[in-house]
A tleap script that builds the chain and sets N, CA, C and O, in Angstrom:
source leaprc.protein.ff14SB
mol = sequence {
  NMET ILE LEU LEU ASP THR HIE VAL LEU ILE
  TRP LEU ALA GLY ASP PRO ALA ARG VAL SER
  ARG PRO ALA ALA LYS ALA ILE ARG LYS ALA
  GLU ALA SER GLY SER LEU ALA ILE ALA SER
  ILE THR LEU TRP GLU MET ALA LEU ILE ALA
  SER ARG GLY ARG ILE ARG HIE ARG GLY THR
  LEU GLU GLN TRP ILE GLY SER VAL LEU SER
  VAL SER GLY VAL ALA ILE ARG GLU LEU THR
  PRO GLN ILE ALA VAL LEU ALA THR GLN PHE
  PRO ASP ASN PHE PRO SER ASP PRO ALA ASP
  ARG LEU ILE ALA ALA THR ALA ARG TYR GLU
  ASN LEU PRO LEU VAL THR ALA ASP GLU GLY
  ILE GLN ALA SER PRO LEU ILE LYS THR ILE
  CTRP
}
set mol.1.N position { -0.522 -0.346 13.936 }
set mol.1.CA position { -0.039 -0.060 12.730 }
set mol.1.C position { -0.879 -0.119 11.565 }
set mol.1.O position { -1.607 -1.098 11.735 }
set mol.2.N position { -1.145 0.423 10.484 }
set mol.2.CA position { -1.637 0.219 9.336 }
set mol.2.C position { -0.950 -0.072 7.795 }
set mol.2.O position { 0.216 0.290 7.639 }
set mol.3.N position { -1.494 -0.567 6.934 }
set mol.3.CA position { -0.251 -0.932 5.773 }
set mol.3.C position { -0.972 -0.027 4.795 }
set mol.3.O position { -2.151 0.092 5.128 }
set mol.4.N position { -0.707 0.556 3.856 }
set mol.4.CA position { -1.069 1.336 2.934 }
set mol.4.C position { -0.765 0.689 1.691 }
set mol.4.O position { 0.366 0.350 1.341 }
set mol.5.N position { -2.228 0.473 0.791 }
set mol.5.CA position { -1.954 -0.114 -0.523 }
set mol.5.C position { -1.041 1.028 -1.329 }
set mol.5.O position { -0.630 2.046 -0.772 }
set mol.6.N position { -0.778 0.686 -2.785 }
set mol.6.CA position { 0.240 1.606 -3.320 }
set mol.6.C position { -0.684 3.068 -3.777 }
set mol.6.O position { -0.126 4.155 -3.925 }
set mol.7.N position { -1.979 2.887 -3.937 }
set mol.7.CA position { -2.822 3.784 -4.819 }
set mol.7.C position { -3.204 4.967 -3.524 }
set mol.7.O position { -3.319 6.190 -3.602 }
set mol.8.N position { -3.318 4.173 -2.515 }
set mol.8.CA position { -3.699 5.092 -1.151 }
set mol.8.C position { -2.532 6.138 -1.197 }
set mol.8.O position { -2.690 7.315 -1.521 }
set mol.9.N position { -1.313 5.553 -0.826 }
set mol.9.CA position { 0.022 6.049 -0.438 }
set mol.9.C position { -0.298 7.510 -1.814 }
set mol.9.O position { -0.703 8.621 -1.472 }
set mol.10.N position { -0.054 7.196 -3.034 }
set mol.10.CA position { -0.055 8.241 -4.192 }
set mol.10.C position { -1.280 8.805 -3.743 }
set mol.10.O position { -1.056 9.894 -3.215 }
set mol.11.N position { -2.240 8.564 -3.741 }
set mol.11.CA position { -3.557 9.283 -3.437 }
set mol.11.C position { -3.333 10.175 -2.056 }
set mol.11.O position { -3.860 11.287 -2.016 }
set mol.12.N position { -2.714 9.799 -1.150 }
set mol.12.CA position { -2.203 10.825 -0.271 }
set mol.12.C position { -1.328 11.838 -0.465 }
set mol.12.O position { -1.456 12.935 0.079 }
set mol.13.N position { -0.334 11.512 -1.297 }
set mol.13.CA position { 0.703 12.616 -1.858 }
set mol.13.C position { -0.158 13.659 -2.796 }
set mol.13.O position { -0.011 14.881 -2.812 }
set mol.14.N position { -0.890 13.054 -3.406 }
set mol.14.CA position { -1.316 14.015 -4.432 }
set mol.14.C position { -2.820 14.037 -4.641 }
set mol.14.O position { -3.206 14.675 -5.621 }
set mol.15.N position { -3.555 13.558 -4.027 }
set mol.15.CA position { -5.217 13.724 -4.333 }
set mol.15.C position { -5.686 13.356 -2.924 }
set mol.15.O position { -6.338 12.314 -2.989 }
set mol.16.N position { -5.621 13.700 -2.011 }
set mol.16.CA position { -5.871 12.897 -0.462 }
set mol.16.C position { -7.434 12.876 -1.082 }
set mol.16.O position { -7.809 11.786 -1.513 }
set mol.17.N position { -8.313 13.939 -1.152 }
set mol.17.CA position { -9.933 13.792 -1.286 }
set mol.17.C position { -10.221 12.485 -2.019 }
set mol.17.O position { -11.350 12.073 -2.286 }
set mol.18.N position { -9.067 11.881 -2.313 }
set mol.18.CA position { -9.868 10.580 -2.988 }
set mol.18.C position { -9.661 9.374 -2.252 }
set mol.18.O position { -9.633 8.323 -2.893 }
set mol.19.N position { -9.479 9.345 -0.754 }
set mol.19.CA position { -9.395 8.647 0.011 }
set mol.19.C position { -10.623 8.715 0.981 }
set mol.19.O position { -10.995 9.759 1.517 }
set mol.20.N position { -11.269 7.374 1.164 }
set mol.20.CA position { -12.371 7.258 2.009 }
set mol.20.C position { -12.388 8.066 3.524 }
set mol.20.O position { -11.369 8.107 4.213 }
set mol.21.N position { -13.411 8.572 3.866 }
set mol.21.CA position { -13.205 9.064 5.264 }
set mol.21.C position { -13.169 8.161 6.037 }
set mol.21.O position { -12.510 8.724 6.912 }
set mol.22.N position { -13.378 7.074 6.466 }
set mol.22.CA position { -12.758 5.915 7.298 }
set mol.22.C position { -11.364 5.616 6.963 }
set mol.22.O position { -10.465 5.614 7.804 }
set mol.23.N position { -11.257 5.452 6.155 }
set mol.23.CA position { -9.768 5.398 5.716 }
set mol.23.C position { -8.815 6.603 6.059 }
set mol.23.O position { -7.678 6.520 6.521 }
set mol.24.N position { -9.416 7.574 5.781 }
set mol.24.CA position { -8.441 8.994 6.613 }
set mol.24.C position { -8.228 8.832 8.082 }
set mol.24.O position { -7.192 8.734 8.739 }
set mol.25.N position { -9.593 8.828 8.445 }
set mol.25.CA position { -9.770 8.460 9.751 }
set mol.25.C position { -8.861 7.853 10.567 }
set mol.25.O position { -8.403 8.327 11.607 }
set mol.26.N position { -8.510 6.377 9.885 }
set mol.26.CA position { -7.660 5.783 10.146 }
set mol.26.C position { -5.906 5.823 10.054 }
set mol.26.O position { -4.976 5.303 10.671 }
set mol.27.N position { -6.056 6.671 9.011 }
set mol.27.CA position { -4.172 7.148 8.728 }
set mol.27.C position { -4.180 8.273 9.934 }
set mol.27.O position { -3.291 8.198 10.783 }
set mol.28.N position { -4.902 9.032 9.997 }
set mol.28.CA position { -4.540 10.012 10.648 }
set mol.28.C position { -4.145 9.686 12.557 }
set mol.28.O position { -3.435 10.220 13.409 }
set mol.29.N position { -5.002 8.621 12.499 }
set mol.29.CA position { -4.698 7.972 14.338 }
set mol.29.C position { -3.336 7.177 13.989 }
set mol.29.O position { -2.513 6.994 14.886 }
set mol.30.N position { -3.105 6.708 12.682 }
set mol.30.CA position { -1.626 5.722 12.697 }
set mol.30.C position { -0.859 6.843 12.639 }
set mol.30.O position { -0.071 7.001 13.571 }
set mol.31.N position { -0.893 7.672 11.767 }
set mol.31.CA position { 0.273 8.976 11.935 }
set mol.31.C position { 0.868 9.478 13.002 }
set mol.31.O position { 2.057 9.613 13.290 }
set mol.32.N position { -0.524 9.843 13.777 }
set mol.32.CA position { -0.252 10.462 15.063 }
set mol.32.C position { 0.848 9.381 15.936 }
set mol.32.O position { 1.618 9.859 16.769 }
set mol.33.N position { 0.832 8.387 15.741 }
set mol.33.CA position { 1.984 7.419 16.453 }
set mol.33.C position { 2.823 6.851 16.065 }
set mol.33.O position { 3.387 5.931 16.659 }
set mol.34.N position { 3.154 7.377 14.726 }
set mol.34.CA position { 4.088 6.844 13.815 }
set mol.34.C position { 3.835 5.659 13.163 }
set mol.34.O position { 4.835 5.122 12.686 }
set mol.35.N position { 2.736 5.074 13.001 }
set mol.35.CA position { 2.148 3.640 12.773 }
set mol.35.C position { 1.712 3.220 11.266 }
set mol.35.O position { 0.773 2.443 11.098 }
set mol.36.N position { 2.422 3.759 10.205 }
set mol.36.CA position { 1.753 3.982 9.213 }
set mol.36.C position { 3.062 2.757 8.222 }
set mol.36.O position { 4.253 2.726 8.530 }
set mol.37.N position { 2.629 2.139 7.410 }
set mol.37.CA position { 3.535 1.160 6.607 }
set mol.37.C position { 3.097 1.092 5.184 }
set mol.37.O position { 2.051 1.606 4.789 }
set mol.38.N position { 3.752 0.581 4.592 }
set mol.38.CA position { 3.763 0.022 3.246 }
set mol.38.C position { 4.820 -0.848 2.789 }
set mol.38.O position { 6.014 -0.695 3.048 }
set mol.39.N position { 4.205 -1.963 1.950 }
set mol.39.CA position { 5.098 -3.392 1.684 }
set mol.39.C position { 6.288 -2.667 0.898 }
set mol.39.O position { 6.043 -1.484 0.661 }
set mol.40.N position { 7.465 -3.111 0.467 }
set mol.40.CA position { 8.631 -2.859 -0.307 }
set mol.40.C position { 8.084 -2.791 -1.476 }
set mol.40.O position { 8.440 -1.851 -2.186 }
set mol.41.N position { 7.139 -3.692 -1.972 }
set mol.41.CA position { 6.926 -3.765 -3.406 }
set mol.41.C position { 6.139 -2.466 -3.754 }
set mol.41.O position { 5.893 -2.155 -4.919 }
set mol.42.N position { 5.770 -1.747 -2.704 }
set mol.42.CA position { 4.990 -0.353 -3.120 }
set mol.42.C position { 5.788 0.350 -3.724 }
set mol.42.O position { 5.303 1.225 -4.441 }
set mol.43.N position { 7.289 0.219 -3.649 }
set mol.43.CA position { 8.362 1.132 -4.234 }
set mol.43.C position { 8.341 1.080 -5.849 }
set mol.43.O position { 8.162 1.947 -6.705 }
set mol.44.N position { 8.589 -0.247 -5.899 }
set mol.44.CA position { 8.498 -0.753 -7.226 }
set mol.44.C position { 7.247 -0.175 -7.909 }
set mol.44.O position { 7.347 0.598 -8.862 }
set mol.45.N position { 6.101 -0.557 -7.415 }
set mol.45.CA position { 4.956 -0.083 -8.121 }
set mol.45.C position { 4.655 1.742 -8.339 }
set mol.45.O position { 4.026 2.531 -9.044 }
set mol.46.N position { 5.494 1.691 -7.318 }
set mol.46.CA position { 5.087 3.459 -7.825 }
set mol.46.C position { 6.034 4.333 -8.934 }
set mol.46.O position { 5.878 5.410 -9.510 }
set mol.47.N position { 6.973 3.418 -8.927 }
set mol.47.CA position { 8.099 3.736 -9.721 }
set mol.47.C position { 7.906 3.211 -11.582 }
set mol.47.O position { 8.471 3.546 -12.623 }
set mol.48.N position { 6.599 2.070 -11.159 }
set mol.48.CA position { 6.350 1.477 -12.724 }
set mol.48.C position { 5.291 2.410 -13.330 }
set mol.48.O position { 5.138 2.700 -14.516 }
set mol.49.N position { 4.609 2.808 -12.282 }
set mol.49.CA position { 3.287 3.719 -12.655 }
set mol.49.C position { 3.807 4.976 -13.049 }
set mol.49.O position { 3.357 5.391 -14.117 }
set mol.50.N position { 4.679 5.729 -12.442 }
set mol.50.CA position { 5.404 7.156 -12.719 }
set mol.50.C position { 6.315 6.919 -14.124 }
set mol.50.O position { 6.459 7.790 -14.983 }
set mol.51.N position { 6.812 5.768 -14.175 }
set mol.51.CA position { 7.444 5.889 -15.584 }
set mol.51.C position { 6.740 5.539 -16.936 }
set mol.51.O position { 7.174 5.567 -18.088 }
set mol.52.N position { 5.440 5.179 -16.399 }
set mol.52.CA position { 4.199 4.985 -17.739 }
set mol.52.C position { 3.842 5.943 -17.883 }
set mol.52.O position { 3.347 6.145 -18.992 }
set mol.53.N position { 3.863 7.245 -16.779 }
set mol.53.CA position { 3.205 8.455 -17.313 }
set mol.53.C position { 1.885 8.716 -16.644 }
set mol.53.O position { 1.425 9.857 -16.593 }
set mol.54.N position { 1.252 7.647 -16.115 }
set mol.54.CA position { 0.240 7.868 -15.297 }
set mol.54.C position { 0.032 8.705 -14.100 }
set mol.54.O position { -1.086 9.005 -13.680 }
set mol.55.N position { 1.064 9.045 -13.603 }
set mol.55.CA position { 1.256 10.116 -12.676 }
set mol.55.C position { 2.164 11.117 -12.496 }
set mol.55.O position { 3.276 10.626 -12.306 }
set mol.56.N position { 2.172 12.175 -12.477 }
set mol.56.CA position { 2.830 13.515 -12.722 }
set mol.56.C position { 3.490 13.672 -11.351 }
set mol.56.O position { 2.913 13.527 -10.273 }
set mol.57.N position { 4.908 14.018 -11.553 }
set mol.57.CA position { 5.623 14.302 -10.718 }
set mol.57.C position { 6.761 15.401 -11.127 }
set mol.57.O position { 7.219 15.698 -12.230 }
set mol.58.N position { 7.063 15.930 -9.708 }
set mol.58.CA position { 8.374 17.001 -10.122 }
set mol.58.C position { 9.770 16.304 -9.545 }
set mol.58.O position { 9.877 15.613 -8.532 }
set mol.59.N position { 10.749 16.666 -10.434 }
set mol.59.CA position { 11.877 16.218 -10.080 }
set mol.59.C position { 12.053 14.937 -10.916 }
set mol.59.O position { 11.317 14.679 -11.868 }
set mol.60.N position { 13.180 14.058 -10.466 }
set mol.60.CA position { 13.327 12.680 -11.006 }
set mol.60.C position { 12.532 11.681 -10.313 }
set mol.60.O position { 11.966 11.953 -9.254 }
set mol.61.N position { 12.463 10.549 -10.855 }
set mol.61.CA position { 11.335 9.668 -10.182 }
set mol.61.C position { 12.028 9.332 -8.986 }
set mol.61.O position { 11.360 9.538 -7.972 }
set mol.62.N position { 13.015 8.939 -8.828 }
set mol.62.CA position { 13.945 8.631 -7.473 }
set mol.62.C position { 13.592 9.750 -6.459 }
set mol.62.O position { 13.178 9.444 -5.340 }
set mol.63.N position { 13.781 11.296 -6.909 }
set mol.63.CA position { 13.321 12.129 -5.885 }
set mol.63.C position { 11.578 12.162 -5.608 }
set mol.63.O position { 11.134 12.302 -4.468 }
set mol.64.N position { 11.096 12.082 -6.259 }
set mol.64.CA position { 9.298 11.868 -6.426 }
set mol.64.C position { 9.336 10.932 -4.975 }
set mol.64.O position { 9.116 11.505 -3.907 }
set mol.65.N position { 9.619 9.519 -5.008 }
set mol.65.CA position { 9.477 8.732 -4.347 }
set mol.65.C position { 9.987 8.667 -2.937 }
set mol.65.O position { 9.473 8.001 -2.038 }
set mol.66.N position { 11.217 9.546 -2.822 }
set mol.66.CA position { 11.935 10.062 -1.745 }
set mol.66.C position { 10.918 10.962 -0.850 }
set mol.66.O position { 10.607 10.853 0.337 }
set mol.67.N position { 10.412 12.123 -2.098 }
set mol.67.CA position { 9.739 12.921 -1.175 }
set mol.67.C position { 8.498 12.609 -0.602 }
set mol.67.O position { 8.040 13.338 0.278 }
set mol.68.N position { 7.813 11.472 -1.048 }
set mol.68.CA position { 6.582 10.839 -0.726 }
set mol.68.C position { 6.620 10.092 0.355 }
set mol.68.O position { 5.637 10.015 1.092 }
set mol.69.N position { 7.534 9.566 0.553 }
set mol.69.CA position { 8.309 8.466 1.513 }
set mol.69.C position { 8.713 9.199 2.864 }
set mol.69.O position { 8.870 8.633 3.946 }
set mol.70.N position { 8.829 10.309 2.657 }
set mol.70.CA position { 9.583 11.587 3.627 }
set mol.70.C position { 8.690 12.215 4.686 }
set mol.70.O position { 8.731 12.349 5.909 }
set mol.71.N position { 7.530 12.674 3.296 }
set mol.71.CA position { 6.321 13.452 3.578 }
set mol.71.C position { 5.102 12.397 4.531 }
set mol.71.O position { 4.340 12.782 5.418 }
set mol.72.N position { 5.252 11.087 4.010 }
set mol.72.CA position { 4.124 10.642 4.352 }
set mol.72.C position { 4.707 9.803 5.558 }
set mol.72.O position { 3.903 9.236 6.298 }
set mol.73.N position { 6.233 9.681 5.826 }
set mol.73.CA position { 6.467 9.161 7.342 }
set mol.73.C position { 5.975 7.553 7.431 }
set mol.73.O position { 5.442 7.014 8.401 }
set mol.74.N position { 6.230 7.092 6.444 }
set mol.74.CA position { 5.944 5.447 6.198 }
set mol.74.C position { 6.988 4.677 6.807 }
set mol.74.O position { 8.085 5.231 6.865 }
set mol.75.N position { 6.893 3.610 7.235 }
set mol.75.CA position { 8.082 2.577 7.222 }
set mol.75.C position { 7.848 1.562 5.958 }
set mol.75.O position { 6.732 1.353 5.483 }
set mol.76.N position { 8.774 1.100 5.591 }
set mol.76.CA position { 8.593 0.155 4.914 }
set mol.76.C position { 9.072 -1.804 5.127 }
set mol.76.O position { 10.118 -2.449 5.061 }
set mol.77.N position { 7.948 -2.046 5.334 }
set mol.77.CA position { 7.932 -3.583 5.324 }
set mol.77.C position { 8.524 -4.471 4.423 }
set mol.77.O position { 7.853 -4.550 3.393 }
set mol.78.N position { 9.692 -5.286 4.415 }
set mol.78.CA position { 10.348 -5.631 3.875 }
set mol.78.C position { 9.695 -7.113 3.435 }
set mol.78.O position { 9.056 -7.781 4.247 }
set mol.79.N position { 9.917 -7.522 2.137 }
set mol.79.CA position { 9.820 -8.728 1.668 }
set mol.79.C position { 10.618 -10.144 2.201 }
set mol.79.O position { 11.830 -10.328 2.092 }
set mol.80.N position { 9.867 -10.875 2.664 }
set mol.80.CA position { 10.489 -11.751 3.371 }
set mol.80.C position { 10.123 -13.059 2.383 }
set mol.80.O position { 9.263 -12.964 1.507 }
set mol.81.N position { 10.992 -14.471 2.668 }
set mol.81.CA position { 10.496 -15.508 2.582 }
set mol.81.C position { 9.047 -16.151 2.462 }
set mol.81.O position { 8.418 -16.668 1.539 }
set mol.82.N position { 8.776 -15.870 3.916 }
set mol.82.CA position { 7.674 -16.098 4.571 }
set mol.82.C position { 6.412 -15.271 3.647 }
set mol.82.O position { 5.353 -15.774 3.272 }
set mol.83.N position { 6.824 -14.052 3.452 }
set mol.83.CA position { 5.420 -13.312 2.814 }
set mol.83.C position { 5.771 -13.686 1.438 }
set mol.83.O position { 4.756 -13.979 0.808 }
set mol.84.N position { 6.708 -13.767 0.841 }
set mol.84.CA position { 6.780 -14.353 -0.871 }
set mol.84.C position { 5.889 -15.688 -0.846 }
set mol.84.O position { 5.177 -15.799 -1.845 }
set mol.85.N position { 5.751 -17.058 0.402 }
set mol.85.CA position { 5.243 -18.001 -0.151 }
set mol.85.C position { 3.532 -17.559 0.157 }
set mol.85.O position { 2.627 -17.838 -0.629 }
set mol.86.N position { 3.369 -16.943 1.246 }
set mol.86.CA position { 1.942 -16.630 1.604 }
set mol.86.C position { 1.457 -15.982 0.107 }
set mol.86.O position { 0.345 -16.338 -0.282 }
set mol.87.N position { 2.112 -15.197 -0.618 }
set mol.87.CA position { 1.274 -14.632 -1.872 }
set mol.87.C position { 1.193 -15.323 -2.855 }
set mol.87.O position { 0.839 -14.871 -3.944 }
set mol.88.N position { 1.552 -16.724 -2.623 }
set mol.88.CA position { 1.270 -17.500 -3.580 }
set mol.88.C position { 0.140 -18.648 -3.145 }
set mol.88.O position { -0.210 -19.607 -3.833 }
set mol.89.N position { -0.180 -18.404 -2.247 }
set mol.89.CA position { -1.050 -19.229 -1.593 }
set mol.89.C position { -2.806 -18.514 -1.412 }
set mol.89.O position { -3.785 -19.020 -0.864 }
set mol.90.N position { -2.732 -17.837 -1.770 }
set mol.90.CA position { -4.171 -17.153 -2.151 }
set mol.90.C position { -5.023 -17.884 -2.864 }
set mol.90.O position { -4.545 -18.468 -3.837 }
set mol.91.N position { -6.465 -18.042 -2.581 }
set mol.91.CA position { -7.243 -18.294 -3.394 }
set mol.91.C position { -7.407 -18.073 -5.118 }
set mol.91.O position { -6.868 -17.129 -5.695 }
set mol.92.N position { -8.127 -18.965 -5.724 }
set mol.92.CA position { -8.024 -18.409 -7.012 }
set mol.92.C position { -8.912 -17.172 -7.387 }
set mol.92.O position { -8.726 -16.465 -8.378 }
set mol.93.N position { -9.686 -17.047 -6.660 }
set mol.93.CA position { -10.455 -15.543 -6.701 }
set mol.93.C position { -9.855 -14.571 -6.347 }
set mol.93.O position { -10.146 -13.418 -6.666 }
set mol.94.N position { -8.774 -14.973 -5.513 }
set mol.94.CA position { -8.050 -13.582 -5.101 }
set mol.94.C position { -7.694 -12.633 -6.502 }
set mol.94.O position { -7.684 -13.248 -7.568 }
set mol.95.N position { -7.452 -11.399 -6.522 }
set mol.95.CA position { -6.491 -10.825 -7.521 }
set mol.95.C position { -5.632 -11.108 -7.739 }
set mol.95.O position { -5.013 -11.196 -6.679 }
set mol.96.N position { -4.983 -11.387 -8.600 }
set mol.96.CA position { -3.677 -12.147 -9.700 }
set mol.96.C position { -2.909 -11.287 -9.735 }
set mol.96.O position { -1.820 -11.805 -9.984 }
set mol.97.N position { -2.786 -9.998 -9.607 }
set mol.97.CA position { -1.728 -8.780 -9.808 }
set mol.97.C position { -0.698 -9.232 -8.553 }
set mol.97.O position { -1.039 -9.258 -7.370 }
set mol.98.N position { 0.683 -9.596 -9.086 }
set mol.98.CA position { 1.456 -9.760 -8.013 }
set mol.98.C position { 1.832 -9.015 -6.937 }
set mol.98.O position { 2.102 -9.305 -5.771 }
set mol.99.N position { 1.789 -7.729 -7.717 }
set mol.99.CA position { 1.865 -6.647 -6.520 }
set mol.99.C position { 1.084 -6.665 -5.390 }
set mol.99.O position { 1.455 -6.676 -4.216 }
set mol.100.N position { -0.390 -6.669 -5.989 }
set mol.100.CA position { -1.634 -6.721 -4.899 }
set mol.100.C position { -1.242 -8.005 -4.080 }
set mol.100.O position { -1.147 -7.919 -2.856 }
set mol.101.N position { -1.044 -9.036 -4.644 }
set mol.101.CA position { -0.692 -10.510 -3.804 }
set mol.101.C position { 0.483 -10.290 -2.848 }
set mol.101.O position { 0.627 -10.997 -1.850 }
set mol.102.N position { 1.240 -9.393 -3.138 }
set mol.102.CA position { 2.598 -9.561 -2.134 }
set mol.102.C position { 2.099 -8.172 -1.143 }
set mol.102.O position { 2.255 -8.303 0.071 }
set mol.103.N position { 1.552 -6.962 -1.621 }
set mol.103.CA position { 0.749 -6.377 -0.362 }
set mol.103.C position { -0.033 -6.746 0.498 }
set mol.103.O position { -0.022 -6.348 1.662 }
set mol.104.N position { -0.927 -7.680 -0.053 }
set mol.104.CA position { -1.932 -8.868 0.803 }
set mol.104.C position { -1.082 -9.421 1.690 }
set mol.104.O position { -1.302 -9.420 2.901 }
set mol.105.N position { -0.068 -9.924 1.153 }
set mol.105.CA position { 0.340 -11.050 1.881 }
set mol.105.C position { 1.377 -10.534 3.159 }
set mol.105.O position { 1.669 -11.119 4.203 }
set mol.106.N position { 1.714 -9.488 2.751 }
set mol.106.CA position { 2.546 -8.425 3.828 }
set mol.106.C position { 1.636 -8.244 4.862 }
set mol.106.O position { 2.031 -8.519 5.996 }
set mol.107.N position { 0.226 -7.740 4.674 }
set mol.107.CA position { -0.322 -7.463 5.502 }
set mol.107.C position { -0.739 -8.779 6.503 }
set mol.107.O position { -0.715 -8.792 7.733 }
set mol.108.N position { -0.972 -9.442 5.948 }
set mol.108.CA position { -1.580 -10.908 6.531 }
set mol.108.C position { -0.781 -11.593 7.570 }
set mol.108.O position { -1.135 -11.934 8.699 }
set mol.109.N position { 0.588 -11.759 6.866 }
set mol.109.CA position { 1.579 -12.254 7.932 }
set mol.109.C position { 2.124 -11.165 9.099 }
set mol.109.O position { 2.476 -11.427 10.250 }
set mol.110.N position { 2.081 -9.944 8.467 }
set mol.110.CA position { 2.192 -9.097 9.710 }
set mol.110.C position { 1.160 -8.467 10.366 }
set mol.110.O position { 1.301 -7.416 10.991 }
set mol.111.N position { 0.088 -9.095 10.242 }
set mol.111.CA position { -1.122 -9.101 10.962 }
set mol.111.C position { -1.348 -7.433 11.343 }
set mol.111.O position { -1.370 -6.953 12.476 }
set mol.112.N position { -1.520 -6.654 9.937 }
set mol.112.CA position { -1.888 -5.631 9.787 }
set mol.112.C position { -3.332 -4.970 8.955 }
set mol.112.O position { -3.386 -5.160 7.740 }
set mol.113.N position { -4.038 -4.499 9.373 }
set mol.113.CA position { -5.043 -3.909 8.539 }
set mol.113.C position { -4.362 -3.308 7.035 }
set mol.113.O position { -3.243 -2.799 6.973 }
set mol.114.N position { -5.310 -3.490 5.831 }
set mol.114.CA position { -4.548 -2.834 4.835 }
set mol.114.C position { -5.423 -1.681 4.424 }
set mol.114.O position { -6.598 -2.000 4.243 }
set mol.115.N position { -5.154 -0.543 4.254 }
set mol.115.CA position { -5.850 0.668 3.541 }
set mol.115.C position { -6.085 0.429 1.917 }
set mol.115.O position { -5.154 0.644 1.140 }
set mol.116.N position { -7.329 -0.009 1.461 }
set mol.116.CA position { -7.122 -0.179 0.377 }
set mol.116.C position { -8.304 0.007 -0.430 }
set mol.116.O position { -9.300 -0.401 0.169 }
set mol.117.N position { -8.588 0.545 -1.743 }
set mol.117.CA position { -10.018 0.794 -2.038 }
set mol.117.C position { -10.189 -0.265 -2.978 }
set mol.117.O position { -11.204 -0.167 -3.668 }
set mol.118.N position { -9.435 -1.281 -3.188 }
set mol.118.CA position { -9.486 -2.531 -4.215 }
set mol.118.C position { -10.474 -3.385 -3.650 }
set mol.118.O position { -10.268 -3.919 -2.560 }
set mol.119.N position { -11.589 -3.576 -4.325 }
set mol.119.CA position { -12.842 -4.607 -3.990 }
set mol.119.C position { -12.386 -5.695 -4.196 }
set mol.119.O position { -13.009 -6.515 -3.522 }
set mol.120.N position { -11.318 -6.323 -5.003 }
set mol.120.CA position { -11.477 -7.381 -5.165 }
set mol.120.C position { -10.376 -8.155 -3.674 }
set mol.120.O position { -10.421 -9.343 -3.353 }
set mol.121.N position { -9.613 -7.236 -3.097 }
set mol.121.CA position { -8.810 -7.161 -1.852 }
set mol.121.C position { -10.118 -7.268 -0.743 }
set mol.121.O position { -10.421 -8.259 -0.079 }
set mol.122.N position { -10.611 -6.290 -0.752 }
set mol.122.CA position { -11.851 -6.355 0.281 }
set mol.122.C position { -12.808 -7.384 0.531 }
set mol.122.O position { -13.287 -7.692 1.623 }
set mol.123.N position { -13.085 -7.981 -0.802 }
set mol.123.CA position { -13.788 -9.233 -0.683 }
set mol.123.C position { -13.275 -10.443 0.049 }
set mol.123.O position { -13.895 -11.342 0.617 }
set mol.124.N position { -12.103 -10.259 -0.093 }
set mol.124.CA position { -11.290 -11.526 0.900 }
set mol.124.C position { -11.404 -11.535 2.071 }
set mol.124.O position { -10.860 -10.576 2.617 }
set mol.125.N position { -12.152 -12.595 3.056 }
set mol.125.CA position { -11.909 -12.835 4.216 }
set mol.125.C position { -10.804 -13.149 5.109 }
set mol.125.O position { -10.912 -13.386 6.313 }
set mol.126.N position { -9.480 -13.129 4.265 }
set mol.126.CA position { -8.381 -13.680 4.466 }
set mol.126.C position { -7.572 -12.300 4.863 }
set mol.126.O position { -6.567 -12.367 5.569 }
set mol.127.N position { -8.068 -11.054 4.369 }
set mol.127.CA position { -7.425 -9.687 4.484 }
set mol.127.C position { -8.175 -9.040 5.241 }
set mol.127.O position { -9.364 -9.115 4.931 }
set mol.128.N position { -7.820 -8.130 6.549 }
set mol.128.CA position { -8.861 -7.009 7.196 }
set mol.128.C position { -8.406 -5.954 6.401 }
set mol.128.O position { -7.242 -5.553 6.391 }
set mol.129.N position { -9.301 -5.519 5.752 }
set mol.129.CA position { -9.004 -4.466 5.142 }
set mol.129.C position { -9.973 -3.035 5.854 }
set mol.129.O position { -10.905 -3.298 6.613 }
set mol.130.N position { -9.608 -1.451 5.490 }
set mol.130.CA position { -9.960 -0.565 6.151 }
set mol.130.C position { -10.226 0.293 4.417 }
set mol.130.O position { -9.375 0.561 3.570 }
set mol.131.N position { -12.011 0.584 4.388 }
set mol.131.CA position { -11.771 1.879 3.511 }
set mol.131.C position { -13.318 2.322 3.618 }
set mol.131.O position { -13.705 3.351 3.066 }
savepdb mol mol.pdb
quit
């Protein structure tokens, strides 16, 4: 199983050419075995990005998110107390965005590689990334 960062899920749904070749290969392999996942915070982050007009979508926001989830077939990894605490324990040089921290903590706690273009997360030895 692999965990997708929010931007990767959005790119897969609307602009898959933005996903790197190694990431696309890993995603295809995970799709074949039903092993794609997102952190639950990704749902909020998608809604926030779309509500601010940074993404064009058809239908209501709920319909768009539902469609992306349906088409991608991702499993949702829920926020747990352990993940919440782990997100607060990254070093100071780790990206400070709360959603990034929760996504990374989900990947770390679940021992999943994170597909992300975020160079700040990629630079951390604490998270296994694919890009």
